C-alpha positions as a LaTeX table, in Angstrom:
\begin{tabular}{lrrr}
\hline
Residue & $x$ (\AA) & $y$ (\AA) & $z$ (\AA) \\
\hline
Met1 & 117.95 & 79.29 & 107.80 \\
Ser2 & 115.59 & 76.80 & 108.96 \\
Gln3 & 113.27 & 74.15 & 106.82 \\
Pro4 & 111.60 & 76.31 & 103.98 \\
Leu5 & 107.86 & 77.56 & 105.30 \\
Glu6 & 105.09 & 75.91 & 103.05 \\
Leu7 & 102.55 & 78.58 & 101.91 \\
Pro8 & 99.42 & 76.33 & 101.15 \\
Ala9 & 97.11 & 79.30 & 99.79 \\
Leu10 & 99.87 & 80.49 & 97.32 \\
Asn11 & 99.92 & 78.28 & 93.99 \\
Gly12 & 102.41 & 78.94 & 91.65 \\
Leu13 & 100.38 & 78.16 & 88.85 \\
Asp14 & 97.99 & 80.79 & 89.98 \\
Pro15 & 98.43 & 84.49 & 88.49 \\
Leu16 & 97.56 & 85.78 & 91.65 \\
Gly17 & 99.33 & 82.96 & 94.00 \\
Phe18 & 102.16 & 83.44 & 92.29 \\
Leu19 & 102.43 & 87.44 & 92.48 \\
Ala20 & 101.26 & 87.27 & 96.17 \\
Ala21 & 104.19 & 84.83 & 97.00 \\
Leu22 & 106.66 & 87.42 & 94.92 \\
Gly23 & 104.79 & 89.92 & 97.27 \\
Val24 & 105.98 & 88.07 & 100.32 \\
Leu25 & 109.24 & 87.59 & 99.23 \\
Arg26 & 109.97 & 91.59 & 98.38 \\
Leu27 & 108.21 & 92.82 & 101.65 \\
Leu28 & 110.63 & 90.58 & 103.71 \\
His29 & 113.47 & 91.66 & 101.69 \\
Asp30 & 112.85 & 95.56 & 101.03 \\
Glu31 & 110.89 & 96.52 & 104.25 \\
Ala32 & 111.54 & 94.04 & 106.68 \\
Gly33 & 115.26 & 94.05 & 106.16 \\
Met34 & 115.11 & 89.94 & 106.55 \\
Pro35 & 116.90 & 87.47 & 104.23 \\
Ala36 & 114.75 & 85.62 & 102.50 \\
Arg37 & 114.24 & 83.05 & 99.25 \\
Leu38 & 111.30 & 81.58 & 97.29 \\
Ser39 & 110.70 & 78.26 & 95.46 \\
Phe40 & 108.23 & 76.27 & 94.54 \\
Asp41 & 107.35 & 72.14 & 95.44 \\
Asp42 & 108.13 & 70.34 & 92.04 \\
Arg43 & 104.65 & 68.11 & 92.91 \\
Thr44 & 101.97 & 70.78 & 94.02 \\
Ala45 & 103.74 & 73.97 & 92.71 \\
Thr46 & 103.08 & 75.34 & 96.60 \\
Ala47 & 104.96 & 78.45 & 97.34 \\
Arg48 & 108.07 & 77.72 & 99.99 \\
Leu49 & 109.38 & 80.56 & 101.66 \\
His50 & 113.13 & 79.89 & 102.99 \\
Ser51 & 113.74 & 82.76 & 105.84 \\
Pro52 & 114.43 & 82.85 & 109.23 \\
Leu53 & 110.67 & 82.57 & 109.96 \\
Thr54 & 109.45 & 79.12 & 111.09 \\
Ser55 & 105.73 & 79.29 & 110.88 \\
Leu56 & 102.91 & 81.26 & 109.26 \\
Glu57 & 102.10 & 82.79 & 112.55 \\
Ala58 & 105.70 & 84.35 & 112.60 \\
Leu59 & 105.35 & 85.51 & 108.72 \\
Thr60 & 101.81 & 86.74 & 109.56 \\
Thr61 & 103.60 & 88.82 & 112.42 \\
Thr62 & 106.44 & 90.17 & 110.57 \\
Leu63 & 103.79 & 91.44 & 107.44 \\
Val64 & 101.19 & 92.86 & 109.58 \\
Lys65 & 104.13 & 95.02 & 110.93 \\
Val66 & 104.88 & 96.22 & 107.77 \\
Ile67 & 101.11 & 97.22 & 107.42 \\
Asp68 & 101.51 & 99.09 & 110.39 \\
Ser69 & 104.28 & 101.07 & 109.27 \\
Val70 & 102.08 & 102.51 & 106.56 \\
Pro71 & 100.84 & 105.59 & 107.58 \\
Ala72 & 96.96 & 105.67 & 108.48 \\
Asp73 & 96.34 & 108.09 & 105.09 \\
Gly74 & 98.90 & 105.91 & 103.15 \\
Val75 & 98.52 & 102.89 & 100.87 \\
Ile76 & 101.88 & 101.53 & 100.19 \\
Pro77 & 104.99 & 100.79 & 102.61 \\
Gly78 & 108.05 & 102.90 & 102.49 \\
Val79 & 106.53 & 105.81 & 100.12 \\
Ala80 & 104.76 & 109.05 & 100.82 \\
Ala81 & 101.28 & 108.79 & 102.07 \\
Glu82 & 99.97 & 110.82 & 99.69 \\
Phe83 & 101.59 & 108.49 & 96.61 \\
Pro84 & 99.94 & 107.50 & 94.06 \\
Thr85 & 97.88 & 110.26 & 93.73 \\
Gly86 & 94.44 & 110.38 & 94.53 \\
Lys87 & 91.68 & 112.23 & 92.79 \\
Asn88 & 89.61 & 115.01 & 94.21 \\
Gly89 & 86.24 & 113.55 & 93.45 \\
Ile90 & 85.41 & 112.26 & 90.09 \\
Gly91 & 87.38 & 113.03 & 87.10 \\
Thr92 & 90.67 & 111.66 & 85.58 \\
Asp93 & 93.31 & 109.86 & 87.56 \\
Pro94 & 95.92 & 112.55 & 88.15 \\
Met95 & 98.63 & 109.55 & 87.94 \\
Arg96 & 97.49 & 109.40 & 83.98 \\
Val97 & 99.19 & 112.46 & 82.71 \\
Pro98 & 99.92 & 113.20 & 78.96 \\
Arg99 & 103.30 & 111.87 & 78.13 \\
Thr100 & 104.28 & 114.89 & 77.33 \\
Thr101 & 104.37 & 116.30 & 80.81 \\
Tyr102 & 105.23 & 113.16 & 82.12 \\
Arg103 & 108.73 & 114.05 & 83.47 \\
Gln104 & 107.41 & 117.28 & 84.88 \\
His105 & 104.86 & 115.25 & 86.75 \\
Thr106 & 107.56 & 112.76 & 87.98 \\
Asp107 & 109.55 & 115.52 & 89.07 \\
Arg108 & 106.99 & 116.82 & 91.11 \\
Ile109 & 105.74 & 113.64 & 92.65 \\
Leu110 & 109.25 & 112.29 & 93.94 \\
Gly111 & 110.81 & 115.90 & 95.17 \\
Pro112 & 114.56 & 117.07 & 94.62 \\
Gln113 & 115.55 & 114.03 & 96.74 \\
Pro114 & 113.68 & 110.74 & 95.84 \\
Thr115 & 114.46 & 107.34 & 97.90 \\
Pro116 & 115.34 & 104.12 & 95.82 \\
Ile117 & 111.85 & 102.75 & 96.90 \\
Gln118 & 110.11 & 105.68 & 95.76 \\
Gln119 & 111.79 & 105.45 & 92.29 \\
Ser120 & 111.17 & 101.66 & 91.70 \\
Trp121 & 107.66 & 102.02 & 92.65 \\
Leu122 & 106.62 & 105.05 & 90.44 \\
Ala123 & 108.92 & 103.31 & 87.50 \\
Cys124 & 106.87 & 100.09 & 88.07 \\
Leu125 & 103.25 & 101.75 & 87.83 \\
Ile126 & 103.46 & 104.20 & 84.55 \\
Thr127 & 106.23 & 105.05 & 81.87 \\
Asp128 & 106.64 & 107.51 & 79.19 \\
Leu129 & 107.89 & 104.86 & 76.67 \\
Ala130 & 104.55 & 104.11 & 75.79 \\
Ala131 & 101.10 & 105.67 & 75.50 \\
Asp132 & 97.46 & 104.93 & 75.51 \\
Ser133 & 95.17 & 106.03 & 72.66 \\
Asp134 & 94.75 & 109.54 & 74.74 \\
Gly135 & 98.38 & 110.16 & 74.80 \\
Arg136 & 98.74 & 109.86 & 78.58 \\
Ala137 & 101.71 & 107.64 & 79.82 \\
Ala138 & 101.08 & 103.95 & 79.93 \\
Leu139 & 100.02 & 102.00 & 82.93 \\
Ser140 & 101.49 & 98.85 & 84.19 \\
Leu141 & 100.14 & 95.88 & 82.65 \\
Phe142 & 99.17 & 94.50 & 85.84 \\
Thr143 & 96.56 & 97.34 & 86.33 \\
Ala144 & 93.47 & 97.47 & 84.56 \\
Pro145 & 91.32 & 100.53 & 85.60 \\
Thr146 & 87.63 & 100.05 & 85.91 \\
Gly147 & 85.22 & 103.11 & 85.68 \\
Gln148 & 86.43 & 105.92 & 87.81 \\
Gln149 & 88.87 & 103.40 & 89.26 \\
Ser150 & 92.35 & 105.17 & 89.77 \\
Leu151 & 95.81 & 103.75 & 90.62 \\
Arg152 & 95.86 & 105.02 & 93.92 \\
Ser153 & 92.32 & 103.28 & 94.70 \\
Ala154 & 93.71 & 100.03 & 93.43 \\
Phe155 & 96.08 & 99.91 & 96.30 \\
His156 & 93.15 & 101.72 & 98.83 \\
Lys157 & 90.89 & 99.17 & 98.29 \\
Pro158 & 92.81 & 96.15 & 99.45 \\
Ile159 & 94.83 & 97.69 & 101.99 \\
Thr160 & 91.24 & 98.92 & 104.01 \\
Gln161 & 89.95 & 95.85 & 103.88 \\
Val162 & 92.85 & 94.13 & 105.35 \\
Arg163 & 93.30 & 96.77 & 108.36 \\
Lys164 & 90.01 & 95.86 & 109.44 \\
Ala165 & 91.63 & 92.53 & 110.73 \\
Pro166 & 95.23 & 92.44 & 109.57 \\
Ala167 & 96.23 & 89.24 & 111.14 \\
Ala168 & 92.79 & 87.52 & 110.11 \\
Arg169 & 93.61 & 88.67 & 106.31 \\
Ile170 & 96.92 & 88.15 & 106.04 \\
His171 & 96.92 & 84.72 & 107.61 \\
Glu172 & 94.03 & 83.92 & 105.08 \\
Ala173 & 96.11 & 85.16 & 102.12 \\
Leu174 & 98.92 & 82.98 & 102.91 \\
Phe175 & 97.05 & 79.40 & 104.49 \\
Lys176 & 93.33 & 79.25 & 102.78 \\
Trp177 & 91.70 & 82.07 & 101.14 \\
Gln178 & 88.42 & 83.52 & 102.49 \\
Arg179 & 86.52 & 85.64 & 99.81 \\
Ile180 & 84.95 & 88.87 & 100.83 \\
Glu181 & 81.76 & 89.92 & 100.07 \\
Gly182 & 81.74 & 93.38 & 97.66 \\
Tyr183 & 85.30 & 93.15 & 97.31 \\
Thr184 & 86.71 & 93.30 & 93.53 \\
Gly185 & 89.84 & 92.25 & 93.70 \\
Glu186 & 91.62 & 94.65 & 91.26 \\
Asn187 & 91.20 & 93.01 & 88.19 \\
Leu188 & 94.14 & 90.27 & 89.24 \\
Asp189 & 91.68 & 87.64 & 90.13 \\
His190 & 88.78 & 86.25 & 87.66 \\
Arg191 & 87.07 & 84.33 & 90.28 \\
Ala192 & 86.39 & 87.71 & 92.06 \\
Ser193 & 83.53 & 88.60 & 89.47 \\
Arg194 & 80.65 & 86.36 & 90.20 \\
Gly195 & 77.58 & 86.16 & 87.44 \\
Ala196 & 73.96 & 85.50 & 89.01 \\
Ala197 & 74.58 & 81.89 & 88.41 \\
Asp198 & 77.69 & 81.79 & 90.60 \\
His199 & 75.99 & 82.62 & 93.85 \\
Pro200 & 73.00 & 81.29 & 96.12 \\
Ser201 & 70.99 & 84.91 & 96.18 \\
Gly202 & 70.71 & 84.58 & 92.30 \\
Gln203 & 72.63 & 88.01 & 92.34 \\
Gly204 & 75.76 & 88.55 & 90.73 \\
Gly205 & 78.74 & 90.80 & 92.50 \\
Ser206 & 82.22 & 90.37 & 93.54 \\
Ala207 & 84.23 & 88.25 & 96.18 \\
Gly208 & 88.14 & 88.68 & 96.03 \\
Val209 & 90.73 & 87.87 & 98.45 \\
Pro210 & 91.96 & 91.30 & 99.76 \\
Gly211 & 95.20 & 89.94 & 101.86 \\
Ala212 & 96.14 & 88.04 & 99.09 \\
Thr213 & 95.43 & 91.13 & 96.44 \\
Trp214 & 97.63 & 93.35 & 98.17 \\
Leu215 & 100.57 & 90.87 & 98.71 \\
Ala216 & 100.27 & 90.81 & 95.05 \\
Leu217 & 100.30 & 94.08 & 94.53 \\
Met218 & 103.44 & 94.39 & 96.73 \\
Ala219 & 105.24 & 92.55 & 94.43 \\
Leu220 & 105.18 & 94.99 & 91.32 \\
Pro221 & 108.44 & 96.79 & 91.91 \\
Val222 & 110.19 & 93.46 & 90.90 \\
Leu223 & 108.41 & 93.48 & 87.64 \\
Arg224 & 110.03 & 95.81 & 85.12 \\
Leu225 & 107.77 & 98.31 & 83.34 \\
Thr226 & 109.28 & 99.67 & 79.62 \\
Gly227 & 107.60 & 100.19 & 76.33 \\
Asp228 & 108.52 & 100.04 & 72.39 \\
Thr229 & 107.13 & 103.81 & 72.31 \\
Thr230 & 103.69 & 102.72 & 71.15 \\
Arg231 & 102.92 & 99.95 & 73.48 \\
Pro232 & 103.53 & 99.16 & 76.90 \\
Lys233 & 105.92 & 96.17 & 77.97 \\
Gly234 & 107.14 & 94.71 & 81.02 \\
Thr235 & 108.29 & 91.51 & 82.94 \\
Leu236 & 106.32 & 88.33 & 82.33 \\
Trp237 & 104.24 & 89.86 & 79.72 \\
His238 & 104.17 & 88.92 & 76.17 \\
Arg239 & 102.92 & 89.14 & 72.29 \\
Pro240 & 103.68 & 86.08 & 70.42 \\
Gly241 & 102.06 & 86.78 & 66.90 \\
Arg242 & 99.17 & 89.25 & 66.95 \\
Arg243 & 97.45 & 88.43 & 70.16 \\
Arg244 & 96.64 & 90.45 & 72.75 \\
Pro245 & 99.17 & 90.56 & 75.75 \\
Ile246 & 99.54 & 87.36 & 77.36 \\
Met247 & 101.21 & 86.95 & 81.10 \\
Thr248 & 103.50 & 83.91 & 81.50 \\
Trp249 & 105.67 & 83.05 & 84.56 \\
Pro250 & 108.31 & 80.08 & 85.09 \\
Val251 & 107.68 & 78.15 & 88.66 \\
Trp252 & 110.94 & 76.80 & 89.85 \\
Arg253 & 112.46 & 73.99 & 92.79 \\
Gln254 & 115.66 & 75.90 & 93.76 \\
Ala255 & 115.45 & 78.18 & 96.71 \\
Leu256 & 116.19 & 81.88 & 95.11 \\
Asp257 & 116.62 & 85.57 & 96.71 \\
Leu258 & 114.92 & 88.46 & 95.11 \\
Phe259 & 118.09 & 89.15 & 92.59 \\
Ala260 & 117.91 & 85.72 & 91.14 \\
Val261 & 113.97 & 85.86 & 91.01 \\
Arg262 & 114.21 & 89.20 & 88.81 \\
Thr263 & 117.06 & 87.21 & 86.50 \\
Leu264 & 114.85 & 84.11 & 86.06 \\
Leu265 & 111.57 & 85.93 & 85.31 \\
Glu266 & 113.22 & 87.72 & 82.43 \\
His267 & 115.10 & 84.74 & 81.10 \\
Pro268 & 114.93 & 84.89 & 77.03 \\
Ala269 & 114.87 & 80.94 & 77.42 \\
Leu270 & 111.26 & 81.07 & 78.68 \\
Ala271 & 109.28 & 83.55 & 76.32 \\
Pro272 & 106.78 & 82.41 & 74.55 \\
Val273 & 105.99 & 81.76 & 71.13 \\
Asp274 & 102.79 & 81.36 & 68.90 \\
Thr275 & 102.46 & 78.02 & 67.25 \\
Asn276 & 99.61 & 77.62 & 65.04 \\
Gly277 & 97.70 & 79.48 & 67.17 \\
Thr278 & 99.14 & 77.81 & 70.21 \\
Ile279 & 100.90 & 79.21 & 73.35 \\
Thr280 & 103.99 & 77.16 & 73.44 \\
Val281 & 107.34 & 77.47 & 75.40 \\
Ser282 & 110.53 & 75.55 & 75.11 \\
Ser283 & 111.23 & 73.23 & 78.07 \\
Ala284 & 114.96 & 72.90 & 76.53 \\
Gly285 & 116.65 & 75.18 & 79.36 \\
Trp286 & 114.51 & 74.44 & 81.92 \\
Glu287 & 116.72 & 72.04 & 83.92 \\
Pro288 & 119.51 & 74.20 & 84.64 \\
Leu289 & 117.55 & 77.08 & 85.40 \\
Gly290 & 115.65 & 74.85 & 87.66 \\
Val291 & 112.34 & 75.39 & 86.52 \\
Phe292 & 109.78 & 72.70 & 86.32 \\
Ala293 & 106.30 & 74.15 & 84.78 \\
Val294 & 105.28 & 77.68 & 83.31 \\
Ala295 & 101.85 & 79.23 & 83.65 \\
Gly296 & 100.07 & 81.54 & 81.88 \\
Ala297 & 97.12 & 84.18 & 82.31 \\
Thr298 & 95.77 & 86.76 & 79.87 \\
Arg299 & 92.72 & 89.47 & 80.54 \\
Thr300 & 89.50 & 88.76 & 79.89 \\
Ala301 & 86.50 & 91.57 & 79.51 \\
Pro302 & 83.11 & 91.38 & 79.66 \\
Asp303 & 81.31 & 92.48 & 76.76 \\
Gly304 & 81.22 & 96.46 & 76.42 \\
Ser305 & 83.76 & 96.85 & 79.55 \\
Lys306 & 86.34 & 99.65 & 78.96 \\
Ser307 & 88.54 & 98.06 & 81.29 \\
Ala308 & 91.47 & 95.23 & 80.04 \\
Gly309 & 89.23 & 93.22 & 82.26 \\
Phe310 & 90.24 & 90.33 & 84.71 \\
Leu311 & 93.70 & 88.36 & 85.05 \\
Thr312 & 92.59 & 84.82 & 83.65 \\
Pro313 & 94.70 & 81.55 & 83.45 \\
Ile314 & 95.20 & 80.33 & 80.00 \\
Thr315 & 96.74 & 77.16 & 78.86 \\
Ile316 & 100.32 & 77.03 & 77.92 \\
Asp317 & 102.14 & 73.98 & 76.15 \\
Thr318 & 105.46 & 72.88 & 76.20 \\
Arg319 & 107.70 & 71.76 & 73.14 \\
\hline
\end{tabular}
């Protein structure tokens, strides 16, 4: 492989930047069939890609080909166009089924001969190992539906924006983010929500980065979803003490392939603890793992919101 390719817009200490970098790695491995590894600059935490691709233009072209492989009425590469199942008008998300009927539901979605990628996508989005307050199978902690938003719309909105100018949107996601007025960011980016004081017009709204959001969503099959029979659990998510779930993740200096990244993200030495109200992670095992920093985020919701809220960075102390 050539020298590592720096991805200037993808900061590993930022939740959206980290997830988008992970999405790039997975797409190259799973969809483009290309050898690829990921690392981060230990001074700036900028993502670095190790692959046969030697420029952002070449990487953009490869990722656009993946987007082009998605059927016009589809939203995720490698799966049927109708997955995830969409709503027919206003009503309940058809993907959010009672836990008691989950197995029948998944059999119907996957069909008699599901592919590994179909199974991976379903398993990372919904699980019957936990349930919400209405007894429905639990959703991934990386999703936070708002209002009438469904699982399908969370994928449909970013890819719809990206398809308007695929090369430009993907290049922006990798090189320098450009925010699109009116795009919500699917609650993966707290900066996408703008109050009246944040905009010259004096009016609130949304301004997300659809290319980065789409890439971040493409990382989900790397991140295991499970549950403790009551609450969902998943890779990167923890509940230290009695806190609400927090997301923590490492950034590392050595080049790791997708399998090694999966292993590192679930390493028990990187689990956070609540120390007198402060979230801390032990740095004792970092050196052999190649880790040089750990970052964190949690969801914050406006008063009165029924959504879990925006993914928002938090401080993680080390000890």
